[in-house]
C-alpha positions as YAML, in Angstrom:
chain: A
units: angstrom
residues:
- id: 1
  name: MET
  ca: [0.00, 0.00, 0.00]
- id: 2
  name: ASN
  ca: [1.45, 3.30, -1.00]
- id: 3
  name: ASN
  ca: [1.14, 6.33, 1.25]
- id: 4
  name: THR
  ca: [-1.54, 7.96, -0.86]
- id: 5
  name: GLY
  ca: [-3.85, 4.97, -0.57]
- id: 6
  name: VAL
  ca: [-5.62, 5.92, -3.79]
- id: 7
  name: VAL
  ca: [-8.49, 3.67, -4.81]
- id: 8
  name: HIS
  ca: [-9.01, 3.92, -8.54]
- id: 9
  name: ARG
  ca: [-12.35, 2.21, -8.65]
- id: 10
  name: MET
  ca: [-14.87, 1.23, -6.03]
- id: 11
  name: ASN
  ca: [-18.14, 0.12, -7.59]
- id: 12
  name: PRO
  ca: [-20.79, -0.88, -5.06]
- id: 13
  name: MET
  ca: [-23.43, -2.93, -6.89]
- id: 14
  name: PRO
  ca: [-26.22, -3.10, -7.91]
- id: 15
  name: ALA
  ca: [-26.06, 0.70, -8.09]
- id: 16
  name: SER
  ca: [-25.49, 1.91, -11.62]
- id: 17
  name: THR
  ca: [-23.94, 5.21, -10.61]
- id: 18
  name: VAL
  ca: [-22.13, 6.25, -7.47]
- id: 19
  name: GLY
  ca: [-21.99, 9.96, -6.76]
- id: 20
  name: VAL
  ca: [-19.48, 11.64, -4.48]
- id: 21
  name: GLU
  ca: [-21.22, 12.87, -1.36]
- id: 22
  name: ALA
  ca: [-21.04, 16.59, -0.82]
- id: 23
  name: GLY
  ca: [-20.10, 17.86, 2.61]
- id: 24
  name: LYS
  ca: [-22.38, 20.13, 4.58]
- id: 25
  name: VAL
  ca: [-20.67, 23.49, 4.61]
- id: 26
  name: ALA
  ca: [-21.75, 26.13, 7.07]
- id: 27
  name: ALA
  ca: [-21.86, 29.64, 5.63]
- id: 28
  name: ASP
  ca: [-19.49, 30.96, 8.24]
- id: 29
  name: MET
  ca: [-16.84, 28.30, 7.60]
- id: 30
  name: ARG
  ca: [-15.56, 29.31, 4.17]
- id: 31
  name: ILE
  ca: [-11.96, 28.53, 3.35]
- id: 32
  name: GLY
  ca: [-10.89, 32.19, 3.41]
- id: 33
  name: GLN
  ca: [-12.42, 32.75, 6.83]
- id: 34
  name: ILE
  ca: [-10.79, 29.63, 8.21]
- id: 35
  name: LEU
  ca: [-7.36, 30.61, 6.89]
- id: 36
  name: PHE
  ca: [-7.81, 34.14, 8.24]
- id: 37
  name: SER
  ca: [-8.91, 32.92, 11.69]
- id: 38
  name: ARG
  ca: [-5.85, 30.66, 11.85]
- id: 39
  name: GLY
  ca: [-3.52, 33.49, 10.94]
- id: 40
  name: ARG
  ca: [-2.55, 31.95, 7.59]
- id: 41
  name: LEU
  ca: [-3.90, 34.91, 5.61]
- id: 42
  name: THR
  ca: [-4.40, 38.58, 6.39]
- id: 43
  name: ALA
  ca: [-7.68, 40.35, 5.71]
- id: 44
  name: ALA
  ca: [-6.07, 42.12, 2.76]
- id: 45
  name: GLN
  ca: [-4.84, 38.81, 1.30]
- id: 46
  name: VAL
  ca: [-8.30, 37.26, 1.66]
- id: 47
  name: ALA
  ca: [-9.82, 40.24, -0.14]
- id: 48
  name: GLY
  ca: [-7.22, 39.97, -2.90]
- id: 49
  name: VAL
  ca: [-7.91, 36.30, -3.47]
- id: 50
  name: LEU
  ca: [-11.67, 36.92, -3.52]
- id: 51
  name: THR
  ca: [-11.20, 39.68, -6.08]
- id: 52
  name: GLU
  ca: [-9.24, 37.39, -8.37]
- id: 53
  name: GLN
  ca: [-11.69, 34.56, -7.77]
- id: 54
  name: GLY
  ca: [-14.50, 36.79, -9.01]
- id: 55
  name: SER
  ca: [-12.95, 36.89, -12.46]
- id: 56
  name: SER
  ca: [-11.92, 33.24, -12.72]
- id: 57
  name: ALA
  ca: [-13.36, 29.75, -12.38]
- id: 58
  name: HIS
  ca: [-10.73, 28.65, -9.87]
- id: 59
  name: ARG
  ca: [-11.41, 27.92, -6.23]
- id: 60
  name: PHE
  ca: [-10.23, 30.09, -3.35]
- id: 61
  name: GLY
  ca: [-7.61, 27.59, -2.21]
- id: 62
  name: GLU
  ca: [-6.22, 27.06, -5.70]
- id: 63
  name: ILE
  ca: [-5.72, 30.81, -6.16]
- id: 64
  name: ALA
  ca: [-4.12, 31.24, -2.73]
- id: 65
  name: LEU
  ca: [-1.73, 28.39, -3.53]
- id: 66
  name: ARG
  ca: [-0.85, 29.80, -6.95]
- id: 67
  name: LEU
  ca: [-0.10, 33.19, -5.41]
- id: 68
  name: GLY
  ca: [2.18, 31.55, -2.85]
- id: 69
  name: LEU
  ca: [0.15, 32.84, 0.09]
- id: 70
  name: VAL
  ca: [-0.38, 29.47, 1.76]
- id: 71
  name: ALA
  ca: [1.00, 25.93, 1.71]
- id: 72
  name: ARG
  ca: [-0.86, 22.84, 0.56]
- id: 73
  name: LYS
  ca: [-1.09, 21.63, 4.16]
- id: 74
  name: ASP
  ca: [-2.88, 24.86, 5.14]
- id: 75
  name: ILE
  ca: [-5.53, 24.18, 2.51]
- id: 76
  name: ASP
  ca: [-5.91, 20.51, 3.49]
- id: 77
  name: ASP
  ca: [-6.32, 21.43, 7.17]
- id: 78
  name: ALA
  ca: [-8.90, 24.10, 6.30]
- id: 79
  name: LEU
  ca: [-10.85, 21.66, 4.13]
- id: 80
  name: ALA
  ca: [-10.81, 19.09, 6.93]
- id: 81
  name: LEU
  ca: [-12.31, 21.65, 9.30]
- id: 82
  name: GLN
  ca: [-14.79, 22.96, 6.72]
- id: 83
  name: PHE
  ca: [-16.24, 19.57, 5.92]
- id: 84
  name: GLY
  ca: [-16.07, 18.22, 9.45]
- id: 85
  name: TYR
  ca: [-13.44, 15.54, 8.75]
- id: 86
  name: THR
  ca: [-11.23, 14.19, 11.48]
- id: 87
  name: ALA
  ca: [-7.74, 14.95, 10.20]
- id: 88
  name: LEU
  ca: [-4.55, 13.60, 11.71]
- id: 89
  name: GLU
  ca: [-1.03, 14.90, 11.68]
- id: 90
  name: THR
  ca: [0.64, 12.13, 9.72]
- id: 91
  name: VAL
  ca: [4.04, 12.61, 11.35]
- id: 92
  name: ASP
  ca: [2.95, 13.10, 14.95]
- id: 93
  name: SER
  ca: [-0.10, 10.87, 15.10]
- id: 94
  name: LYS
  ca: [0.05, 7.64, 17.05]
- id: 95
  name: LEU
  ca: [-2.29, 6.11, 14.51]
- id: 96
  name: PRO
  ca: [-0.70, 4.26, 11.56]
- id: 97
  name: SER
  ca: [-0.68, 5.84, 8.12]
- id: 98
  name: LYS
  ca: [-2.97, 3.03, 6.88]
- id: 99
  name: LEU
  ca: [-5.87, 5.15, 8.11]
- id: 100
  name: VAL
  ca: [-5.75, 7.21, 4.95]
- id: 101
  name: THR
  ca: [-9.27, 8.58, 5.35]
- id: 102
  name: ALA
  ca: [-8.20, 10.23, 8.62]
- id: 103
  name: ALA
  ca: [-4.68, 11.29, 7.63]
- id: 104
  name: ASN
  ca: [-5.69, 12.56, 4.18]
- id: 105
  name: PRO
  ca: [-9.46, 13.19, 4.13]
- id: 106
  name: THR
  ca: [-9.37, 15.06, 0.81]
- id: 107
  name: SER
  ca: [-7.68, 12.24, -1.13]
- id: 108
  name: PRO
  ca: [-9.43, 10.40, -3.99]
- id: 109
  name: PHE
  ca: [-9.42, 7.28, -1.81]
- id: 110
  name: ALA
  ca: [-11.31, 9.09, 0.95]
- id: 111
  name: GLU
  ca: [-13.80, 10.47, -1.58]
- id: 112
  name: ALA
  ca: [-14.42, 6.93, -2.89]
- id: 113
  name: LEU
  ca: [-15.00, 5.63, 0.62]
- id: 114
  name: ARG
  ca: [-17.49, 8.40, 1.30]
- id: 115
  name: ALA
  ca: [-19.34, 7.42, -1.90]
- id: 116
  name: LEU
  ca: [-19.48, 3.83, -0.64]
- id: 117
  name: ARG
  ca: [-20.69, 5.11, 2.74]
- id: 118
  name: SER
  ca: [-23.55, 6.93, 1.02]
- id: 119
  name: GLN
  ca: [-24.63, 3.76, -0.78]
- id: 120
  name: LEU
  ca: [-24.52, 1.72, 2.43]
- id: 121
  name: MET
  ca: [-26.57, 4.30, 4.31]
- id: 122
  name: MET
  ca: [-29.26, 4.11, 1.65]
- id: 123
  name: ARG
  ca: [-29.21, 0.31, 1.37]
- id: 124
  name: TRP
  ca: [-28.63, -0.85, 4.94]
- id: 125
  name: PHE
  ca: [-27.79, 1.69, 7.66]
- id: 126
  name: ASP
  ca: [-31.08, 3.56, 7.33]
- id: 127
  name: GLY
  ca: [-32.34, 3.16, 10.88]
- id: 128
  name: THR
  ca: [-34.31, -0.02, 10.22]
- id: 129
  name: PRO
  ca: [-34.25, -2.29, 13.32]
- id: 130
  name: GLY
  ca: [-31.88, -5.22, 12.85]
- id: 131
  name: GLN
  ca: [-29.80, -3.42, 10.20]
- id: 132
  name: THR
  ca: [-26.86, -2.26, 12.26]
- id: 133
  name: ALA
  ca: [-24.14, -4.85, 11.57]
- id: 134
  name: LEU
  ca: [-22.40, -5.47, 8.25]
- id: 135
  name: ALA
  ca: [-19.78, -8.09, 7.41]
- id: 136
  name: LEU
  ca: [-16.94, -7.34, 5.02]
- id: 137
  name: ILE
  ca: [-15.94, -10.51, 3.18]
- id: 138
  name: SER
  ca: [-13.44, -11.43, 0.49]
- id: 139
  name: VAL
  ca: [-12.35, -14.35, -1.62]
- id: 140
  name: ASP
  ca: [-8.72, -14.44, -0.54]
- id: 141
  name: ARG
  ca: [-6.21, -12.75, 1.73]
- id: 142
  name: GLY
  ca: [-4.56, -9.68, 0.28]
- id: 143
  name: ASP
  ca: [-7.76, -8.33, -1.27]
- id: 144
  name: GLY
  ca: [-7.65, -5.31, 1.04]
- id: 145
  name: LYS
  ca: [-10.74, -6.19, 3.08]
- id: 146
  name: SER
  ca: [-9.29, -5.24, 6.48]
- id: 147
  name: PHE
  ca: [-7.84, -2.03, 5.05]
- id: 148
  name: ILE
  ca: [-11.22, -1.07, 3.60]
- id: 149
  name: ALA
  ca: [-13.00, -1.97, 6.85]
- id: 150
  name: ALA
  ca: [-10.71, 0.29, 8.89]
- id: 151
  name: ASN
  ca: [-11.02, 3.26, 6.58]
- id: 152
  name: LEU
  ca: [-14.75, 2.80, 6.06]
- id: 153
  name: GLY
  ca: [-15.14, 2.89, 9.83]
- id: 154
  name: VAL
  ca: [-13.29, 6.21, 9.90]
- id: 155
  name: VAL
  ca: [-15.57, 7.86, 7.32]
- id: 156
  name: PHE
  ca: [-18.70, 6.70, 9.13]
- id: 157
  name: ALA
  ca: [-17.32, 8.18, 12.35]
- id: 158
  name: GLN
  ca: [-16.46, 11.40, 10.52]
- id: 159
  name: LEU
  ca: [-20.15, 11.72, 9.72]
- id: 160
  name: GLY
  ca: [-20.95, 11.49, 13.43]
- id: 161
  name: GLU
  ca: [-22.25, 7.92, 13.32]
- id: 162
  name: ARG
  ca: [-21.46, 5.88, 16.43]
- id: 163
  name: THR
  ca: [-19.23, 3.34, 14.71]
- id: 164
  name: LEU
  ca: [-17.69, 0.09, 15.91]
- id: 165
  name: ILE
  ca: [-15.21, -2.07, 14.00]
- id: 166
  name: ILE
  ca: [-15.11, -5.68, 15.19]
- id: 167
  name: ASP
  ca: [-12.14, -7.79, 14.19]
- id: 168
  name: ALA
  ca: [-13.78, -11.19, 13.86]
- id: 169
  name: ASP
  ca: [-10.81, -12.66, 12.00]
- id: 170
  name: LEU
  ca: [-9.75, -14.90, 14.86]
- id: 171
  name: ARG
  ca: [-7.12, -16.58, 12.67]
- id: 172
  name: GLN
  ca: [-5.00, -13.72, 11.29]
- id: 173
  name: PRO
  ca: [-6.31, -10.47, 12.81]
- id: 174
  name: THR
  ca: [-5.08, -7.07, 11.65]
- id: 175
  name: GLN
  ca: [-7.35, -4.35, 13.04]
- id: 176
  name: HIS
  ca: [-5.28, -3.93, 16.21]
- id: 177
  name: LEU
  ca: [-2.31, -3.26, 13.92]
- id: 178
  name: ASN
  ca: [-4.31, -0.83, 11.76]
- id: 179
  name: PHE
  ca: [-5.16, 1.23, 14.84]
- id: 180
  name: GLY
  ca: [-1.99, 0.69, 16.87]
- id: 181
  name: LEU
  ca: [-3.81, -1.13, 19.68]
- id: 182
  name: PRO
  ca: [-2.80, -3.96, 22.01]
- id: 183
  name: ASN
  ca: [-4.60, -7.21, 21.28]
- id: 184
  name: ARG
  ca: [-5.56, -8.49, 24.70]
- id: 185
  name: MET
  ca: [-8.73, -10.49, 25.44]
- id: 186
  name: GLY
  ca: [-10.82, -8.90, 22.69]
- id: 187
  name: LEU
  ca: [-13.68, -10.61, 20.89]
- id: 188
  name: SER
  ca: [-12.55, -14.17, 21.62]
- id: 189
  name: GLY
  ca: [-12.30, -13.27, 25.32]
- id: 190
  name: ILE
  ca: [-15.84, -11.91, 25.34]
- id: 191
  name: LEU
  ca: [-17.29, -14.92, 23.52]
- id: 192
  name: SER
  ca: [-15.52, -17.33, 25.88]
- id: 193
  name: HIS
  ca: [-16.79, -15.39, 28.93]
- id: 194
  name: ARG
  ca: [-13.31, -14.35, 30.01]
- id: 195
  name: ALA
  ca: [-13.82, -10.63, 29.35]
- id: 196
  name: GLY
  ca: [-16.53, -8.02, 28.91]
- id: 197
  name: LEU
  ca: [-17.32, -4.96, 26.86]
- id: 198
  name: GLU
  ca: [-14.40, -3.11, 28.41]
- id: 199
  name: GLU
  ca: [-12.37, -4.73, 25.62]
- id: 200
  name: ILE
  ca: [-13.88, -2.21, 23.20]
- id: 201
  name: VAL
  ca: [-11.42, 0.63, 22.69]
- id: 202
  name: ALA
  ca: [-12.56, 4.16, 21.84]
- id: 203
  name: ILE
  ca: [-10.30, 5.79, 19.24]
- id: 204
  name: GLU
  ca: [-10.00, 9.21, 20.84]
- id: 205
  name: ARG
  ca: [-8.52, 10.94, 17.80]
- id: 206
  name: ILE
  ca: [-11.45, 9.87, 15.63]
- id: 207
  name: GLY
  ca: [-14.60, 11.10, 17.34]
- id: 208
  name: SER
  ca: [-17.24, 8.40, 17.54]
- id: 209
  name: LEU
  ca: [-15.13, 5.42, 16.40]
- id: 210
  name: SER
  ca: [-14.40, 2.36, 18.54]
- id: 211
  name: VAL
  ca: [-12.60, -0.90, 17.82]
- id: 212
  name: LEU
  ca: [-12.98, -4.38, 19.30]
- id: 213
  name: PRO
  ca: [-9.76, -6.32, 18.57]
- id: 214
  name: SER
  ca: [-9.90, -10.06, 17.93]
- id: 215
  name: GLY
  ca: [-8.23, -11.26, 21.12]
- id: 216
  name: PRO
  ca: [-6.16, -14.46, 21.43]
- id: 217
  name: GLN
  ca: [-6.56, -17.06, 18.71]
- id: 218
  name: PRO
  ca: [-8.86, -19.82, 19.97]
- id: 219
  name: PRO
  ca: [-8.49, -23.46, 18.94]
- id: 220
  name: ASN
  ca: [-12.03, -23.44, 17.53]
- id: 221
  name: PRO
  ca: [-12.71, -20.07, 15.83]
- id: 222
  name: GLN
  ca: [-15.73, -21.19, 13.80]
- id: 223
  name: GLU
  ca: [-17.42, -22.92, 16.71]
- id: 224
  name: LEU
  ca: [-16.83, -19.88, 18.92]
- id: 225
  name: LEU
  ca: [-18.34, -17.53, 16.33]
- id: 226
  name: GLY
  ca: [-21.24, -19.88, 15.72]
- id: 227
  name: ARG
  ca: [-22.35, -19.84, 19.35]
- id: 228
  name: PRO
  ca: [-25.45, -17.87, 20.36]
- id: 229
  name: GLU
  ca: [-23.15, -15.57, 22.36]
- id: 230
  name: PHE
  ca: [-21.99, -13.85, 19.17]
- id: 231
  name: ALA
  ca: [-25.53, -13.11, 18.02]
- id: 232
  name: ARG
  ca: [-26.43, -11.86, 21.50]
- id: 233
  name: LEU
  ca: [-23.33, -9.65, 21.52]
- id: 234
  name: LEU
  ca: [-24.32, -8.03, 18.22]
- id: 235
  name: ASP
  ca: [-27.84, -7.46, 19.53]
- id: 236
  name: GLU
  ca: [-26.46, -5.79, 22.64]
- id: 237
  name: LEU
  ca: [-24.02, -3.62, 20.70]
- id: 238
  name: SER
  ca: [-26.69, -2.52, 18.23]
- id: 239
  name: SER
  ca: [-28.28, -0.40, 20.96]
- id: 240
  name: ALA
  ca: [-25.02, 1.47, 21.52]
- id: 241
  name: TYR
  ca: [-23.77, 1.86, 17.93]
- id: 242
  name: ASP
  ca: [-25.31, 3.07, 14.68]
- id: 243
  name: VAL
  ca: [-22.82, 1.19, 12.47]
- id: 244
  name: ILE
  ca: [-21.02, -2.07, 13.24]
- id: 245
  name: LEU
  ca: [-18.48, -3.19, 10.64]
- id: 246
  name: ILE
  ca: [-17.20, -6.75, 11.03]
- id: 247
  name: ASP
  ca: [-13.87, -7.78, 9.54]
- id: 248
  name: THR
  ca: [-13.79, -11.48, 8.61]
- id: 249
  name: PRO
  ca: [-11.34, -14.15, 7.43]
- id: 250
  name: SER
  ca: [-11.25, -14.67, 3.68]
- id: 251
  name: ALA
  ca: [-13.33, -17.45, 2.14]
- id: 252
  name: GLN
  ca: [-10.16, -19.24, 1.01]
- id: 253
  name: GLN
  ca: [-9.02, -19.47, 4.65]
- id: 254
  name: SER
  ca: [-12.20, -20.76, 6.26]
- id: 255
  name: SER
  ca: [-15.97, -20.57, 6.29]
- id: 256
  name: ASP
  ca: [-15.89, -18.27, 9.33]
- id: 257
  name: GLY
  ca: [-16.92, -15.35, 7.14]
- id: 258
  name: HIS
  ca: [-20.09, -17.22, 6.18]
- id: 259
  name: VAL
  ca: [-21.02, -17.73, 9.82]
- id: 260
  name: ILE
  ca: [-20.27, -14.09, 10.66]
- id: 261
  name: ALA
  ca: [-22.25, -12.73, 7.71]
- id: 262
  name: GLN
  ca: [-25.25, -14.83, 8.75]
- id: 263
  name: ARG
  ca: [-25.13, -13.22, 12.18]
- id: 264
  name: ALA
  ca: [-24.82, -9.74, 10.66]
- id: 265
  name: GLY
  ca: [-27.51, -10.32, 8.04]
- id: 266
  name: ALA
  ca: [-25.70, -8.48, 5.25]
- id: 267
  name: ALA
  ca: [-22.29, -8.30, 3.64]
- id: 268
  name: VAL
  ca: [-20.15, -6.42, 1.16]
- id: 269
  name: VAL
  ca: [-17.68, -8.39, -0.97]
- id: 270
  name: VAL
  ca: [-14.26, -6.75, -1.27]
- id: 271
  name: GLY
  ca: [-12.10, -7.64, -4.25]
- id: 272
  name: ARG
  ca: [-8.81, -6.35, -5.53]
- id: 273
  name: LYS
  ca: [-8.56, -4.94, -9.02]
- id: 274
  name: GLY
  ca: [-6.33, -7.07, -11.23]
- id: 275
  name: ARG
  ca: [-6.24, -9.90, -8.73]
- id: 276
  name: THR
  ca: [-9.72, -11.09, -7.74]
- id: 277
  name: ARG
  ca: [-11.60, -12.80, -10.57]
- id: 278
  name: SER
  ca: [-15.18, -11.74, -11.18]
- id: 279
  name: SER
  ca: [-16.20, -15.40, -11.32]
- id: 280
  name: GLU
  ca: [-14.82, -15.95, -7.82]
- id: 281
  name: ILE
  ca: [-16.65, -12.89, -6.50]
- id: 282
  name: GLY
  ca: [-19.87, -14.07, -8.14]
- id: 283
  name: GLN
  ca: [-19.52, -17.54, -6.68]
- id: 284
  name: LEU
  ca: [-18.92, -16.20, -3.17]
- id: 285
  name: ALA
  ca: [-21.86, -13.82, -3.45]
- id: 286
  name: SER
  ca: [-24.09, -16.63, -4.71]
- id: 287
  name: ILE
  ca: [-23.19, -18.89, -1.79]
- id: 288
  name: MET
  ca: [-23.95, -16.13, 0.69]
- id: 289
  name: THR
  ca: [-27.24, -15.22, -1.00]
- id: 290
  name: HIS
  ca: [-28.44, -18.81, -0.95]
- id: 291
  name: SER
  ca: [-27.86, -18.79, 2.81]
- id: 292
  name: GLY
  ca: [-30.17, -15.83, 3.24]
- id: 293
  name: ILE
  ca: [-27.41, -13.24, 3.53]
- id: 294
  name: ARG
  ca: [-28.10, -9.96, 1.78]
- id: 295
  name: ILE
  ca: [-25.18, -8.97, -0.45]
- id: 296
  name: LEU
  ca: [-25.25, -5.18, -0.62]
- id: 297
  name: GLY
  ca: [-22.56, -4.88, -3.25]
- id: 298
  name: THR
  ca: [-19.07, -5.60, -4.44]
- id: 299
  name: THR
  ca: [-16.25, -3.15, -4.01]
- id: 300
  name: LEU
  ca: [-13.11, -3.31, -6.12]
- id: 301
  name: ASN
  ca: [-10.06, -1.54, -4.81]
- id: 302
  name: GLU
  ca: [-6.50, -1.05, -5.94]
- id: 303
  name: LEU
  ca: [-4.02, -0.65, -3.10]
...
C-alpha cells in the first residue's frame, strides 16, 4: 500500500452510478475565513484572493496556492475543518498511516470511501431495526478487506455515526495493527466469557469510532463464532452503535466469514482490481445469498 492509498475504482453494486457525497458546509466556515482565523492569511490577502476569484473559475484555495500565500497543508487542514473531517497529523499521530481517510481526508481514496458510505446508508444503515451490523468478506487474503473496513469505519465516524469495527478474523487479525492497539482479550475473550465490553477501545482521535480487537486465537474459531453468544453480543451492541463493521477471514481461509455474515444479516464483498476474478466474486456472493445473507454490493479496490 502506498502512502496515498488511492483507490481507482470502487463500484458498489447493484447501483449503476455512485456519486461523491457533498459535505455540509456552514456559511461561516468558508476557506478564506478559516485561513484568516488561523492566521494563515491577512484580511487584505483574503480580499485579494476573492477579487481574483470573481474573475476566474478557480477555487479560493487554488488561487491562494498559486499566489504563494499558503502551503498545501494549510488548505488541506482548512478543508478538513470545513467539511467536518477528522484529520490527523501524519508525522505526529500515534495512529498508523494506513488510516488514509483520517490522515488525508481530501484524497481520492477518501472520496471513494465516502461514496461507498452513502450507498450503504441508503441500502442498509437507514435506521431499520436489525440493520446495524455489516460483514466485510473477500475471496482471498490480500484483497484489502481489512484495510477497507478500517477506513470505512473512519468515514462513518467522521459523519458522526457511532461506529464500531469488530475484528472477527480470529485466525489472522489485523485491526489492532491498523489502529496501533494492544490485542488483549478482545472478541474471543468476550465470547468465551473471560472478558466483557471493556475490551472495546474508543479511538479518541477519531470522534465516535471504537474498535474491538480479535483477542487471542482460539483453537475453535468457527465454533466460537457460531455460538449464540456472538448473536447476543451483536444485539447488545446494536443499541449502543449506529454502524457495526465486522472484519472477517477470507473465504479461502475458512468458512468463518459465512457464519459471521449470517449473524450480521448483510455483507459487502471486497475484491482487488487485477487480482480477484469476477467469477470468484460471483460464486462467493451466490453462496452467501443462498444462505439468506443480503449482499449489498461488491467493491473493487486497488491498493
